[in-house]
C-alpha positions as CSV (number, residue, x, y, z in Angstrom):
1,M,-9.5,-69.2,29.7
2,S,-8.3,-69.1,33.1
3,E,-8.7,-65.9,35.2
4,E,-4.7,-65.4,35.5
5,T,-5.0,-65.3,31.4
6,K,-7.6,-63.1,31.8
7,M,-5.8,-60.6,33.7
8,K,-2.7,-60.6,31.4
9,L,-4.7,-60.2,28.6
10,D,-6.9,-57.0,30.4
11,R,-3.4,-55.7,31.1
12,R,-2.2,-56.6,27.4
13,R,-5.0,-54.0,25.9
14,L,-4.3,-51.6,28.7
15,I,-0.5,-51.3,27.6
16,K,-1.7,-51.3,23.7
17,A,-4.5,-48.4,24.4
18,G,-2.0,-46.5,26.5
19,A,0.6,-46.7,23.7
20,A,-1.5,-45.5,21.2
21,A,-2.6,-42.9,22.9
22,G,0.8,-41.4,24.0
23,V,0.1,-42.4,27.7
24,A,3.2,-44.0,29.8
25,I,2.2,-47.3,31.5
26,P,4.8,-47.5,34.8
27,A,7.4,-49.7,34.3
28,A,6.4,-51.5,37.8
29,G,3.1,-52.5,36.3
30,L,4.8,-54.1,33.1
31,L,7.2,-56.0,35.4
32,A,4.5,-57.1,38.2
33,A,2.9,-58.9,35.3
34,C,5.4,-60.8,34.0
35,S,5.3,-63.4,36.1
36,S,2.5,-65.9,37.8
37,G,4.3,-66.6,40.6
38,G,4.7,-63.6,42.5
39,D,5.6,-59.8,42.8
40,S,8.7,-59.5,40.1
41,G,7.9,-56.3,39.4
42,A,10.3,-53.2,39.4
43,A,10.8,-51.2,42.6
44,E,10.3,-47.3,42.8
45,G,12.6,-45.8,40.3
46,G,12.8,-48.7,37.7
47,T,15.1,-51.0,39.7
48,P,13.7,-54.7,39.7
49,A,12.5,-55.9,42.9
50,A,15.1,-57.7,45.1
51,D,12.9,-61.4,44.7
52,S,12.5,-60.4,41.0
53,P,13.3,-63.0,38.5
54,L,14.8,-60.3,35.8
55,Y,17.6,-61.1,37.9
56,G,18.2,-64.5,36.7
57,S,18.9,-67.6,39.0
58,N,21.2,-68.0,41.9
59,D,22.5,-70.8,43.7
60,T,19.4,-71.3,45.8
61,N,16.3,-70.6,43.8
62,M,16.0,-72.9,40.9
63,Q,17.8,-75.9,42.9
64,G,16.7,-79.6,41.8
65,K,13.9,-78.3,39.4
66,T,13.6,-79.3,36.0
67,I,12.7,-77.2,33.3
68,D,11.4,-77.5,29.8
69,F,12.5,-74.3,27.5
70,A,11.5,-73.0,24.3
71,Y,12.2,-70.4,21.7
72,S,11.4,-69.6,18.0
73,R,14.0,-69.0,15.5
74,V,14.0,-68.5,11.2
75,A,13.9,-71.7,9.4
76,G,17.0,-71.8,6.8
77,W,18.9,-69.4,8.7
78,P,21.5,-71.0,10.3
79,P,22.6,-68.6,12.8
80,S,18.9,-69.2,14.2
81,A,19.6,-72.3,14.7
82,A,23.3,-71.5,16.8
83,P,21.0,-71.8,20.6
84,F,19.9,-75.4,19.5
85,T,23.0,-76.6,17.9
86,Q,24.9,-75.0,21.4
87,W,22.2,-76.0,23.9
88,A,24.3,-78.9,25.7
89,D,26.6,-76.1,26.9
90,F,24.0,-74.2,28.6
91,Q,22.5,-77.7,30.2
92,A,25.7,-78.1,31.7
93,L,26.2,-74.7,32.7
94,A,22.6,-74.4,34.6
95,K,23.1,-77.6,36.6
96,E,26.9,-76.9,37.8
97,K,26.0,-73.2,38.4
98,Y,22.3,-73.0,39.7
99,G,21.3,-76.4,40.3
100,Y,18.6,-77.1,37.8
101,T,18.1,-79.3,34.9
102,V,17.0,-77.8,32.0
103,N,15.9,-80.4,28.7
104,D,16.5,-80.5,25.1
105,I,15.6,-77.1,23.7
106,T,12.2,-77.2,21.9
107,F,11.8,-74.3,19.4
108,I,9.3,-73.3,16.4
109,E,10.5,-72.1,13.4
110,A,9.0,-71.0,9.9
111,G,10.4,-68.2,7.1
112,F,11.2,-65.0,7.5
113,G,7.4,-64.2,6.2
114,E,5.5,-67.0,8.3
115,L,7.3,-66.9,11.4
116,F,5.7,-63.6,12.7
117,Q,2.1,-65.1,11.7
118,K,3.1,-68.3,14.1
119,V,4.1,-66.7,17.2
120,S,1.8,-64.0,17.5
121,P,-1.6,-65.8,17.9
122,T,0.4,-67.5,21.3
123,L,1.7,-64.2,22.6
124,A,-1.8,-63.0,22.0
125,S,-3.2,-65.5,24.1
126,G,-0.9,-65.2,27.0
127,S,0.9,-68.1,26.3
128,Q,4.5,-69.2,27.3
129,D,5.0,-71.5,24.8
130,Y,8.0,-69.8,23.9
131,N,10.0,-68.2,26.6
132,L,12.8,-66.6,24.2
133,L,12.0,-65.5,20.7
134,I,14.5,-64.6,17.9
135,V,12.7,-62.2,15.7
136,D,12.9,-59.9,12.9
137,S,13.9,-56.1,13.9
138,Q,11.1,-54.9,12.2
139,W,9.2,-56.5,14.5
140,L,9.8,-54.2,17.5
141,G,6.9,-52.0,17.6
142,A,4.1,-55.3,17.0
143,L,5.6,-57.3,19.9
144,S,6.1,-54.4,22.5
145,E,3.3,-52.1,21.5
146,P,0.8,-54.7,23.1
147,G,2.7,-55.7,25.9
148,W,4.2,-59.2,24.7
149,I,7.5,-58.8,25.3
150,V,9.8,-57.5,28.0
151,K,11.3,-54.7,28.3
152,A,15.2,-54.6,27.8
153,D,15.8,-51.7,29.9
154,D,14.3,-53.4,33.0
155,V,16.6,-56.2,32.2
156,F,19.7,-54.3,32.0
157,A,18.7,-53.0,35.4
158,A,19.3,-56.1,36.5
159,N,22.2,-57.3,34.8
160,P,24.6,-54.8,34.3
161,E,26.6,-57.3,32.1
162,L,24.0,-57.7,29.8
163,D,23.9,-53.9,28.5
164,I,26.7,-54.5,26.1
165,E,28.7,-51.7,24.8
166,P,27.9,-52.0,20.8
167,F,30.1,-51.4,18.0
168,S,27.7,-48.2,16.6
169,S,24.8,-46.7,17.0
170,L,23.0,-49.1,14.1
171,V,23.2,-52.2,16.6
172,T,21.2,-50.0,18.8
173,N,18.9,-48.5,16.6
174,T,18.2,-51.6,14.9
175,Y,17.5,-54.2,17.5
176,Q,16.7,-52.7,20.3
177,V,14.9,-49.3,20.4
178,Y,11.4,-48.9,19.8
179,P,9.9,-46.2,19.3
180,D,12.6,-44.9,17.1
181,G,14.4,-42.1,18.5
182,S,13.5,-43.1,21.9
183,G,15.9,-44.6,23.2
184,I,13.7,-47.4,24.8
185,R,15.0,-50.7,24.6
186,W,13.2,-54.0,23.7
187,G,15.4,-56.5,22.3
188,F,19.0,-57.9,22.8
189,P,21.0,-58.4,19.8
190,Q,21.2,-62.1,18.5
191,M,22.9,-61.8,14.7
192,P,23.1,-58.4,13.5
193,D,23.8,-58.0,10.1
194,T,24.6,-56.2,6.8
195,Q,25.0,-56.3,3.1
196,G,28.2,-57.2,1.0
197,V,29.2,-59.0,-2.2
198,F,31.0,-61.9,-2.5
199,L,32.9,-62.4,-5.7
200,R,35.1,-65.3,-7.2
201,K,38.5,-65.1,-5.9
202,D,39.8,-67.4,-7.9
203,L,38.7,-65.6,-11.4
204,L,40.2,-62.5,-9.7
205,E,43.3,-63.8,-9.3
206,N,43.6,-65.9,-12.8
207,A,46.6,-64.9,-14.6
208,D,44.8,-65.1,-17.9
209,E,41.6,-62.9,-16.6
210,Q,43.8,-60.3,-15.4
211,A,45.6,-59.6,-18.9
212,A,42.3,-59.8,-20.7
213,F,41.2,-57.6,-18.4
214,K,43.5,-54.9,-18.4
215,A,43.7,-54.9,-22.3
216,K,40.0,-54.6,-22.3
217,T,39.7,-51.6,-19.7
218,G,43.2,-50.8,-19.1
219,K,42.7,-51.3,-15.5
220,D,43.8,-53.9,-13.0
221,L,41.4,-56.9,-11.7
222,P,41.2,-56.2,-7.5
223,T,42.4,-59.2,-5.8
224,T,42.5,-58.3,-2.0
225,Y,39.8,-57.3,0.6
226,E,42.0,-53.5,0.8
227,Q,41.6,-53.0,-3.1
228,L,38.0,-54.0,-2.9
229,E,37.0,-52.1,0.6
230,N,36.1,-48.6,-1.8
231,L,35.0,-50.1,-5.1
232,E,32.5,-47.7,-6.8
233,Y,29.9,-49.1,-8.4
234,S,30.8,-48.4,-11.8
235,D,34.0,-50.5,-11.6
236,L,31.6,-53.0,-10.3
237,V,29.5,-53.1,-12.9
238,E,32.8,-53.2,-15.4
239,M,33.8,-56.4,-13.9
240,I,30.5,-57.8,-13.9
241,D,30.0,-57.1,-17.7
242,F,33.3,-58.9,-17.9
243,F,32.6,-62.2,-16.5
244,H,29.0,-62.5,-18.0
245,R,29.4,-65.3,-20.5
246,P,25.8,-67.1,-20.4
247,D,27.1,-68.7,-23.4
248,K,29.6,-70.4,-21.1
249,G,27.1,-71.1,-17.8
250,L,28.6,-68.2,-16.0
251,Y,26.5,-65.3,-15.2
252,G,28.1,-61.6,-14.1
253,T,26.1,-61.4,-11.1
254,A,23.1,-62.7,-8.9
255,I,20.8,-60.3,-6.6
256,M,17.9,-60.7,-4.9
257,Y,14.6,-59.4,-6.6
258,S,11.9,-61.8,-5.0
259,K,8.7,-60.6,-3.8
260,E,9.3,-62.9,-0.7
261,Y,9.2,-61.0,2.6
262,D,11.8,-58.0,2.2
263,F,14.0,-59.6,-0.1
264,F,13.4,-57.0,-3.2
265,S,13.5,-54.0,-0.9
266,C,16.4,-55.0,1.2
267,A,18.4,-55.5,-2.0
268,Y,17.0,-52.2,-3.5
269,Y,17.6,-49.7,-0.7
270,P,20.9,-49.3,-0.9
271,F,20.6,-48.3,-4.5
272,A,18.2,-45.3,-3.2
273,Y,19.5,-44.5,0.1
274,S,23.5,-43.9,-1.7
275,T,21.8,-41.6,-4.5
276,G,20.3,-39.8,-2.1
277,G,16.8,-41.4,-1.7
278,K,14.7,-41.9,1.4
279,I,11.7,-44.3,2.0
280,W,9.7,-42.2,4.5
281,D,9.9,-39.3,6.9
282,P,10.3,-41.1,10.6
283,T,9.3,-37.9,12.4
284,T,5.9,-37.4,10.5
285,S,5.4,-40.8,9.4
286,D,4.9,-40.1,6.2
287,V,5.5,-41.8,3.1
288,Y,3.8,-40.4,0.0
289,G,6.2,-37.4,-1.8
290,I,9.2,-39.3,-0.2
291,L,9.2,-42.9,-1.6
292,N,8.0,-42.2,-5.2
293,S,10.3,-39.7,-5.8
294,D,12.4,-39.3,-9.2
295,V,15.8,-40.4,-7.3
296,N,14.3,-43.7,-6.2
297,A,12.7,-44.6,-9.6
298,K,16.5,-43.9,-11.2
299,A,17.9,-45.8,-8.4
300,M,15.2,-49.1,-9.2
301,D,16.0,-48.8,-12.9
302,E,19.6,-49.4,-12.0
303,F,18.8,-52.1,-9.8
304,V,16.6,-53.7,-12.3
305,G,18.7,-53.2,-15.0
306,L,21.3,-55.4,-13.4
307,M,18.9,-58.5,-14.4
308,K,20.3,-58.6,-18.1
309,Y,23.7,-60.2,-16.1
310,Q,21.9,-62.3,-14.5
311,P,19.6,-65.6,-15.6
312,A,16.3,-65.6,-16.8
313,D,14.4,-66.4,-13.6
314,A,16.2,-63.9,-11.7
315,A,12.8,-61.9,-10.5
316,S,12.3,-65.1,-8.5
317,F,15.8,-65.0,-6.5
318,G,15.8,-65.0,-3.2
319,I,18.3,-66.0,-0.3
320,G,18.4,-70.3,-1.1
321,S,18.8,-69.1,-4.9
322,I,22.0,-66.9,-4.6
323,L,23.6,-69.7,-2.7
324,D,22.9,-72.1,-5.3
325,I,23.3,-70.3,-8.4
326,F,26.7,-68.9,-6.7
327,N,28.0,-71.9,-5.3
328,T,27.7,-74.4,-8.5
329,G,29.8,-72.2,-10.0
330,K,27.1,-70.0,-12.4
331,A,27.9,-66.3,-11.1
332,F,31.0,-64.2,-10.6
333,S,29.8,-62.6,-8.2
334,A,26.3,-62.2,-5.7
335,W,25.3,-59.5,-3.8
336,Q,24.1,-60.4,-0.4
337,W,23.6,-60.8,3.6
338,L,27.0,-61.0,5.0
339,A,25.5,-63.8,8.1
340,V,25.5,-65.9,4.9
341,G,29.4,-65.6,4.5
342,A,30.0,-69.2,6.1
343,F,27.8,-70.9,3.3
344,M,28.9,-68.7,0.2
345,G,31.2,-71.4,-0.8
346,G,31.6,-75.0,0.7
347,A,33.5,-78.4,0.8
348,D,30.9,-80.2,-1.6
349,A,30.4,-77.2,-3.5
350,V,31.8,-75.8,-7.2
351,V,32.9,-73.0,-5.4
352,K,35.3,-74.2,-2.7
353,P,35.7,-71.5,0.3
354,D,39.2,-70.6,-0.3
355,M,37.4,-69.6,-4.0
356,V,35.5,-66.7,-2.6
357,I,36.5,-63.3,-1.2
358,S,33.8,-60.6,0.1
359,M,33.5,-56.5,0.0
360,P,31.2,-54.3,1.4
361,L,28.7,-52.9,-0.8
362,P,30.6,-50.4,-3.4
363,K,30.0,-46.6,-3.4
364,W,28.1,-44.6,-5.4
365,N,30.0,-41.3,-6.4
366,G,31.9,-42.0,-3.0
367,Q,28.4,-42.4,-1.3
368,L,27.1,-45.5,0.3
369,I,24.0,-46.5,2.7
370,G,23.6,-50.2,3.2
371,A,20.2,-51.9,4.4
372,M,20.5,-54.0,7.9
373,G,19.3,-57.1,8.6
374,G,20.1,-59.5,11.3
375,Q,17.8,-60.3,14.6
376,P,17.1,-59.8,18.3
377,W,16.3,-61.8,21.2
378,V,12.8,-60.9,22.9
379,I,11.4,-62.2,26.1
380,N,8.1,-63.6,26.7
381,A,6.1,-61.5,28.8
382,Y,4.0,-63.8,30.2
383,N,6.6,-66.5,31.1
384,D,6.4,-67.8,35.1
385,D,8.6,-66.9,37.5
386,D,11.2,-69.9,36.6
387,H,11.0,-69.9,32.8
388,M,11.6,-66.0,33.5
389,R,14.4,-66.9,35.3
390,V,15.8,-69.3,33.0
391,A,15.6,-67.1,29.8
392,I,17.4,-64.6,31.7
393,D,20.5,-67.1,32.4
394,V,20.4,-68.2,28.8
395,L,21.0,-64.4,27.9
396,K,24.0,-64.5,30.1
397,W,25.4,-67.6,28.8
398,W,24.8,-66.4,25.1
399,Y,27.0,-63.4,25.6
400,S,29.8,-65.1,27.7
401,K,33.3,-64.7,25.8
402,D,32.7,-68.8,25.5
403,T,29.6,-69.1,24.0
404,Q,30.2,-66.2,21.4
405,D,33.6,-68.0,20.6
406,K,32.2,-70.6,19.5
407,F,29.0,-69.1,17.6
408,I,31.7,-67.2,15.7
409,K,34.7,-69.2,15.1
410,E,32.5,-72.4,14.5
411,N,28.7,-71.6,13.9
412,G,29.1,-68.3,11.2
413,G,28.3,-65.6,13.7
414,L,29.5,-62.2,13.6
415,P,30.9,-59.6,16.2
416,W,28.8,-57.0,16.9
417,S,30.0,-55.8,20.3
418,K,32.7,-52.9,20.9
419,E,35.0,-55.6,22.6
420,G,34.0,-58.3,20.3
421,A,34.8,-56.0,16.7
422,A,38.3,-55.7,18.5
423,N,39.2,-59.0,18.9
424,P,41.6,-60.0,16.6
425,E,40.7,-63.7,16.6
426,Y,37.4,-62.3,15.5
427,L,38.8,-60.5,12.7
428,G,40.7,-63.6,11.5
429,V,37.8,-65.9,11.5
430,A,37.0,-65.6,7.7
431,H,36.5,-63.0,4.8
432,Y,33.4,-61.4,5.7
433,V,34.3,-60.4,8.9
434,K,35.8,-56.9,7.5
435,P,32.9,-56.0,4.9
436,F,30.8,-56.7,8.2
437,L,32.1,-54.2,10.3
438,Y,32.6,-52.0,7.5
439,M,29.1,-51.8,7.0
440,L,28.3,-51.6,10.5
441,T,30.4,-48.6,10.5
442,E,27.6,-45.4,11.8
443,G,26.1,-43.9,9.0
444,R,26.8,-46.5,6.7
445,S,23.7,-48.7,7.0
446,Q,20.6,-48.1,8.0
447,D,17.0,-50.1,8.8
448,F,13.3,-49.5,7.9
449,W,10.5,-49.0,10.0
450,H,9.7,-50.7,12.7
451,L,6.2,-49.9,13.0
452,P,3.3,-52.6,14.2
453,E,1.9,-51.7,10.3
454,Y,5.5,-53.2,8.8
455,A,3.7,-56.5,7.7
456,E,1.1,-54.3,5.6
457,M,3.9,-51.8,4.4
458,L,5.9,-54.5,3.3
459,A,3.6,-56.5,1.3
460,V,2.2,-53.3,-0.3
461,Q,5.8,-52.7,-1.6
462,Q,6.8,-56.1,-2.4
463,E,4.3,-56.7,-4.6
464,A,4.7,-53.5,-6.5
465,F,8.4,-53.6,-6.5
466,N,8.4,-57.1,-8.0
467,G,6.2,-56.1,-10.5
468,V,9.2,-54.1,-12.0
469,A,11.5,-57.0,-12.2
470,T,8.5,-59.3,-13.5
471,G,7.1,-56.9,-16.1
472,T,3.4,-56.9,-14.4
473,V,4.1,-53.3,-13.6
474,K,5.7,-50.8,-16.6
475,T,7.6,-48.3,-14.8
476,S,9.2,-47.9,-11.8
477,K,8.2,-44.5,-11.0
478,E,4.5,-46.0,-11.3
479,A,5.8,-48.9,-8.9
480,L,6.6,-46.2,-6.1
481,E,3.6,-44.3,-6.5
482,Y,1.3,-47.5,-5.6
483,A,3.3,-48.2,-2.8
484,A,3.7,-44.7,-1.6
485,A,-0.2,-44.1,-1.7
486,K,-0.8,-47.4,0.0
487,Q,1.3,-46.8,2.6
488,Q,0.7,-43.5,3.4
489,Q,-2.9,-44.6,3.5
490,I,-2.2,-47.7,6.0
491,L,-0.2,-45.2,8.3
492,F,-3.0,-42.7,8.3
493,N,-5.6,-44.9,9.0
494,A,-3.5,-46.3,12.2
495,G,-3.2,-42.7,13.1
496,R,0.9,-43.0,12.7
497,T,0.1,-39.6,10.4
498,Q,-1.8,-36.6,10.3
499,T,-1.3,-36.7,6.4
500,P,-3.9,-38.3,4.7
501,P,-3.3,-40.1,1.3
502,P,-3.9,-38.8,-2.1
503,D,-7.2,-38.8,-3.3
504,N,-6.9,-41.2,-6.1
505,V,-5.7,-44.0,-3.5
506,D,-8.3,-46.7,-3.7
507,S,-8.6,-46.5,-7.8
508,L,-5.0,-47.3,-7.7
509,T,-3.7,-51.0,-8.9
510,L,-1.2,-52.6,-9.9
């Protein structure tokens, strides 16, 4: 191990220890170690020094250089692939504006559940194998506390144009801030995401179906976004029940119940949030007595109860399964992330794009709180000067209007800035843009824990929750009791809460 790497690792341990003890590490100390090529630190007051690579490239400091560049992305998640798809545009910009050559971008990719395990060892070793990383929002604590990533606030101080006004505070709170409520920003929004429901527009507009539904319910089938925007949950279930015809190969709906990563949890959360349930207290980091509530148990019973309108293997459904069942014409509706909207229906699928309409999640007696999805960019703190400059250049390019135009209009991206959300060109791109922004409005969605212990906490509850769907756990209350006790133990052992878990926690099993 080189002396340089040893110094970086020592610094990382210092930052981690300081964070755990509530000690503030000066910004200058962090920035000075972001680069191995000289002083790139912050001047007094947090403003980067004049020669800091956090300003990115200029017309002289990168002239004639050739750079390799790598990033991490989520496998099978099209928005994560967009930077690679559009990379030729950045290569041209780097050459024309800054005078350097950047080679074809390389990447590491893995599914949501495996990507952190792939990138974290490289960061822990002080490596710059990946100069920019697309990560899940829940990883911000695990990445920032050890000092592995650059504080976004320091980048904004050098580049105010990157400090983009979001459409709502949900963007900042989900993809940028850690610890929650601190206002300290680490991430740069790459692809924010909210939840909705996709419906077969062709079935809703079918005259025979309309007549039959009217005769059965006395109601009209909604056919426009305006009619769907404020749909009540009970009305949606009524439509799901009407179109549920398994004997004809058509199921009423499709929802994610898989224990993979956070699939079950994120699909279930709106049922709990919207009926008054909470999953933890972020001010005390307590879970027990909150997650395992009667309200949450009732919500899970309702959520799992919708399996009667789905195929027998619904307990294993993830994103790919939902796409498959919907696009092959086997489901009238699908509850899904709206960032998948460009792929719900396709030219080569049974369900064509013009046969699909989308809506926000339904309301539960007028109340609605969905789960947040999506990913931020983060910058590797171990980049040398050249790669740090290129990382900043990439972000400036990514957030430019031309790049965002291509991302949103051609590659399935979604507008999340205040300016982008007001752009009529973006609003008219696809049917899923309006429900996305509806769910991104203040108070209509929320993220869950960003703590370094997120992986342990998630694994515990995914196993328990999915057990209700598979029948290996008898009741929702039992699953919630187990998850709450185990999560309380995790957070207590980590020093996040002063409240110990229940005395019987070690004897609890599934």
